[in-house]
MARKENU-827345 format. One record per residue (C-alpha): x, y, z; residue number from 0; residue in three letters. Coordinates in Angstrom, 3 decimals. Example, Ala and Ser with C-alpha at 12.3 -4.5 7.8 and 13.67 -1.06 7.14 Angstrom:
BEGIN
{node {12.300,-4.500,7.800},0,'ALA'}
{node {13.670,-1.060,7.140},1,'SER'}
***
This chain:
BEGIN
{node {132.292,50.071,117.922},0,'UNK'}
{node {134.971,52.722,118.360},1,'UNK'}
{node {134.151,56.388,118.087},2,'UNK'}
{node {136.016,58.386,115.421},3,'UNK'}
{node {138.423,57.804,112.548},4,'UNK'}
{node {139.905,60.130,109.949},5,'UNK'}
{node {140.691,59.009,106.406},6,'UNK'}
{node {143.151,61.309,104.676},7,'UNK'}
{node {143.224,61.477,100.916},8,'UNK'}
{node {145.881,63.618,99.298},9,'UNK'}
{node {143.761,66.319,97.703},10,'UNK'}
{node {145.025,69.814,98.399},11,'UNK'}
{node {141.992,70.725,100.508},12,'UNK'}
{node {143.527,68.984,103.517},13,'UNK'}
{node {146.661,71.148,103.501},14,'UNK'}
{node {145.142,73.293,106.245},15,'UNK'}
{node {144.997,70.335,108.619},16,'UNK'}
{node {147.952,69.291,110.748},17,'UNK'}
{node {147.405,65.518,111.043},18,'UNK'}
{node {149.342,65.425,114.315},19,'UNK'}
{node {146.444,67.310,115.887},20,'UNK'}
{node {144.034,64.566,114.885},21,'UNK'}
{node {145.825,61.911,116.939},22,'UNK'}
{node {144.146,62.785,120.215},23,'UNK'}
{node {140.711,62.676,118.582},24,'UNK'}
{node {140.664,59.402,116.649},25,'UNK'}
{node {142.503,56.851,114.532},26,'UNK'}
{node {144.064,58.007,111.284},27,'UNK'}
{node {144.141,56.200,107.933},28,'UNK'}
{node {146.247,57.632,105.125},29,'UNK'}
{node {147.548,56.947,101.655},30,'UNK'}
{node {150.783,56.687,99.744},31,'UNK'}
{node {153.278,59.524,100.270},32,'UNK'}
{node {151.661,60.694,103.498},33,'UNK'}
{node {154.252,58.514,105.236},34,'UNK'}
{node {156.994,60.945,104.139},35,'UNK'}
{node {155.931,63.508,106.709},36,'UNK'}
{node {153.460,61.740,108.998},37,'UNK'}
{node {152.839,58.203,110.245},38,'UNK'}
{node {149.110,57.401,110.319},39,'UNK'}
{node {147.782,54.461,112.316},40,'UNK'}
{node {147.312,52.629,109.023},41,'UNK'}
{node {148.873,53.522,105.654},42,'UNK'}
{node {147.368,52.180,102.418},43,'UNK'}
{node {149.310,52.014,99.145},44,'UNK'}
{node {148.348,49.891,96.154},45,'UNK'}
{node {150.601,51.310,93.427},46,'UNK'}
{node {153.659,49.082,93.032},47,'UNK'}
{node {156.095,51.978,92.660},48,'UNK'}
{node {154.733,53.617,95.778},49,'UNK'}
{node {154.937,50.389,97.756},50,'UNK'}
{node {158.549,49.940,96.732},51,'UNK'}
{node {159.326,53.494,97.803},52,'UNK'}
{node {157.732,52.911,101.194},53,'UNK'}
{node {159.514,49.588,101.647},54,'UNK'}
{node {162.819,51.140,100.600},55,'UNK'}
{node {162.554,53.477,103.575},56,'UNK'}
{node {161.857,50.596,105.963},57,'UNK'}
{node {158.690,52.365,107.113},58,'UNK'}
{node {156.670,49.136,107.119},59,'UNK'}
{node {158.988,47.607,109.731},60,'UNK'}
{node {157.681,50.003,112.377},61,'UNK'}
{node {154.252,51.001,111.074},62,'UNK'}
{node {151.085,49.402,109.704},63,'UNK'}
{node {151.131,49.319,105.879},64,'UNK'}
{node {148.359,47.714,103.815},65,'UNK'}
{node {148.482,46.758,100.142},66,'UNK'}
{node {147.334,44.178,97.609},67,'UNK'}
{node {149.388,41.067,96.932},68,'UNK'}
{node {151.772,41.662,94.039},69,'UNK'}
{node {154.619,39.605,92.633},70,'UNK'}
{node {156.742,42.759,92.482},71,'UNK'}
{node {157.075,42.857,96.255},72,'UNK'}
{node {156.121,39.398,97.505},73,'UNK'}
{node {159.451,39.136,99.334},74,'UNK'}
{node {159.153,42.449,101.178},75,'UNK'}
{node {158.627,41.721,104.886},76,'UNK'}
{node {156.057,43.249,107.237},77,'UNK'}
{node {153.404,44.266,104.720},78,'UNK'}
{node {149.735,43.593,105.474},79,'UNK'}
{node {147.801,42.235,102.499},80,'UNK'}
{node {144.165,42.576,101.531},81,'UNK'}
{node {142.878,39.078,100.874},82,'UNK'}
{node {141.303,38.981,98.435},83,'UNK'}
{node {142.888,42.009,96.793},84,'UNK'}
{node {140.503,44.944,96.514},85,'UNK'}
{node {141.709,46.168,93.143},86,'UNK'}
{node {140.707,49.694,94.161},87,'UNK'}
{node {142.558,52.995,94.352},88,'UNK'}
{node {144.378,53.805,97.586},89,'UNK'}
{node {141.977,56.439,98.955},90,'UNK'}
{node {138.766,54.406,98.675},91,'UNK'}
{node {140.653,51.338,99.921},92,'UNK'}
{node {141.731,53.268,103.025},93,'UNK'}
{node {138.098,54.281,103.549},94,'UNK'}
{node {137.023,50.654,103.146},95,'UNK'}
{node {139.656,49.523,105.684},96,'UNK'}
{node {138.551,52.107,108.224},97,'UNK'}
{node {134.950,50.999,107.698},98,'UNK'}
{node {135.940,47.379,108.357},99,'UNK'}
{node {137.313,48.528,111.702},100,'UNK'}
{node {133.845,49.716,112.687},101,'UNK'}
{node {133.918,53.341,113.819},102,'UNK'}
{node {130.773,55.304,114.615},103,'UNK'}
{node {131.894,58.309,112.594},104,'UNK'}
{node {134.484,58.522,109.829},105,'UNK'}
{node {135.685,61.920,108.650},106,'UNK'}
{node {136.935,61.999,105.065},107,'UNK'}
{node {139.502,64.660,104.171},108,'UNK'}
{node {141.337,65.326,100.916},109,'UNK'}
{node {138.856,63.407,98.748},110,'UNK'}
{node {138.448,66.394,96.429},111,'UNK'}
{node {137.712,64.505,93.186},112,'UNK'}
{node {137.756,67.635,91.032},113,'UNK'}
{node {141.039,68.977,89.665},114,'UNK'}
{node {142.559,72.390,90.288},115,'UNK'}
{node {142.309,75.364,87.903},116,'UNK'}
{node {138.610,74.827,87.235},117,'UNK'}
{node {139.095,71.081,87.166},118,'UNK'}
{node {141.847,71.102,84.572},119,'UNK'}
{node {145.009,70.081,86.428},120,'UNK'}
{node {146.129,67.531,89.004},121,'UNK'}
{node {144.862,68.071,92.524},122,'UNK'}
{node {147.355,66.332,94.796},123,'UNK'}
{node {149.527,67.564,97.639},124,'UNK'}
{node {152.437,65.477,96.333},125,'UNK'}
{node {152.349,66.582,92.684},126,'UNK'}
{node {155.854,67.223,91.325},127,'UNK'}
{node {157.413,64.659,93.687},128,'UNK'}
{node {158.630,61.105,92.954},129,'UNK'}
{node {155.901,58.680,91.820},130,'UNK'}
{node {153.404,61.514,91.240},131,'UNK'}
{node {152.304,63.483,88.198},132,'UNK'}
{node {153.377,67.005,87.409},133,'UNK'}
{node {151.199,69.746,88.859},134,'UNK'}
{node {150.676,70.876,85.259},135,'UNK'}
{node {149.336,67.483,84.143},136,'UNK'}
{node {145.706,66.947,83.238},137,'UNK'}
{node {143.494,66.151,86.217},138,'UNK'}
{node {143.221,62.446,86.971},139,'UNK'}
{node {139.933,60.739,86.086},140,'UNK'}
{node {138.064,60.281,89.349},141,'UNK'}
{node {135.102,58.143,88.283},142,'UNK'}
{node {136.494,54.957,89.766},143,'UNK'}
{node {137.292,56.680,93.075},144,'UNK'}
{node {133.707,57.877,93.297},145,'UNK'}
{node {132.246,54.475,92.507},146,'UNK'}
{node {134.434,52.805,95.142},147,'UNK'}
{node {133.701,55.475,97.755},148,'UNK'}
{node {129.967,55.248,97.127},149,'UNK'}
{node {130.025,51.452,97.393},150,'UNK'}
{node {131.806,51.561,100.751},151,'UNK'}
{node {129.401,54.118,102.189},152,'UNK'}
{node {126.314,52.278,100.954},153,'UNK'}
{node {127.581,48.974,102.365},154,'UNK'}
{node {128.015,50.451,105.857},155,'UNK'}
{node {124.745,52.233,106.713},156,'UNK'}
{node {125.514,52.015,110.439},157,'UNK'}
{node {128.538,54.303,110.030},158,'UNK'}
{node {128.185,58.080,109.762},159,'UNK'}
{node {130.520,59.523,107.123},160,'UNK'}
{node {131.424,63.213,107.062},161,'UNK'}
{node {133.302,64.440,104.001},162,'UNK'}
{node {135.152,67.739,104.269},163,'UNK'}
{node {134.913,69.374,100.855},164,'UNK'}
{node {137.412,71.384,98.864},165,'UNK'}
{node {136.976,75.206,99.086},166,'UNK'}
{node {134.286,75.444,96.412},167,'UNK'}
{node {132.214,72.828,98.211},168,'UNK'}
{node {132.137,70.414,95.269},169,'UNK'}
{node {129.813,67.476,95.935},170,'UNK'}
{node {129.763,64.781,93.221},171,'UNK'}
{node {126.282,63.710,92.179},172,'UNK'}
{node {127.255,60.116,93.025},173,'UNK'}
{node {127.504,61.104,96.692},174,'UNK'}
{node {124.208,62.989,96.878},175,'UNK'}
{node {121.099,61.541,98.529},176,'UNK'}
{node {122.941,58.933,100.574},177,'UNK'}
{node {121.557,59.024,104.104},178,'UNK'}
{node {124.754,58.231,105.996},179,'UNK'}
{node {127.089,60.816,104.444},180,'UNK'}
{node {127.215,64.532,105.135},181,'UNK'}
{node {129.367,67.086,103.283},182,'UNK'}
{node {130.789,70.047,105.205},183,'UNK'}
{node {133.290,72.799,104.447},184,'UNK'}
{node {136.614,73.165,106.230},185,'UNK'}
{node {135.502,75.981,108.535},186,'UNK'}
{node {132.670,73.819,109.881},187,'UNK'}
{node {135.082,70.935,110.421},188,'UNK'}
{node {137.413,73.227,112.375},189,'UNK'}
{node {134.488,74.380,114.506},190,'UNK'}
{node {133.688,70.775,115.390},191,'UNK'}
{node {137.281,70.280,116.545},192,'UNK'}
{node {138.560,73.645,117.842},193,'UNK'}
{node {141.847,72.069,118.921},194,'UNK'}
{node {142.807,71.871,115.243},195,'UNK'}
{node {143.267,75.631,115.000},196,'UNK'}
{node {146.932,76.449,114.658},197,'UNK'}
{node {148.161,78.026,117.882},198,'UNK'}
{node {151.747,78.634,116.786},199,'UNK'}
***
């Protein structure tokens, strides 16, 4: 079993983290538009429009991209397919993939669940960009993400999961009282990995 992996969701809480500084610590799994600015070890995208965007850039010809089988892009080369298809959202699917690769500890960043502005509006780094909602749109329902995240964690009791929370420290009730997940705030995460502090 390998040591550490990081799974990056696209909630705004992870804006403080430079993913390039995670490379020397562990493997990185990311979702969707992350590829625009950073190439994780494995990128997961299950939305057809997002997959077509990624493929249009040719990113998948040089990097690991995972998705579900879909007739809309069956002729696109160099995609890795989940068989059978998960049918899950990208973030929980990335967490599931990392868990399949058997790390001792998986750090979860950007899985904020709650919206911005007291939960009212979209919480996503890529809001207002192609294939994403407006930053003024109503927050996306996160119930399915929680169910899928909880299932993955419960199915892998040998893995220690550490979720870095958004600034208010929101912990969904679905992720409480599970022995193999811990929730920490960003300052504690930075203390665990001092090399992440920006030294510019």
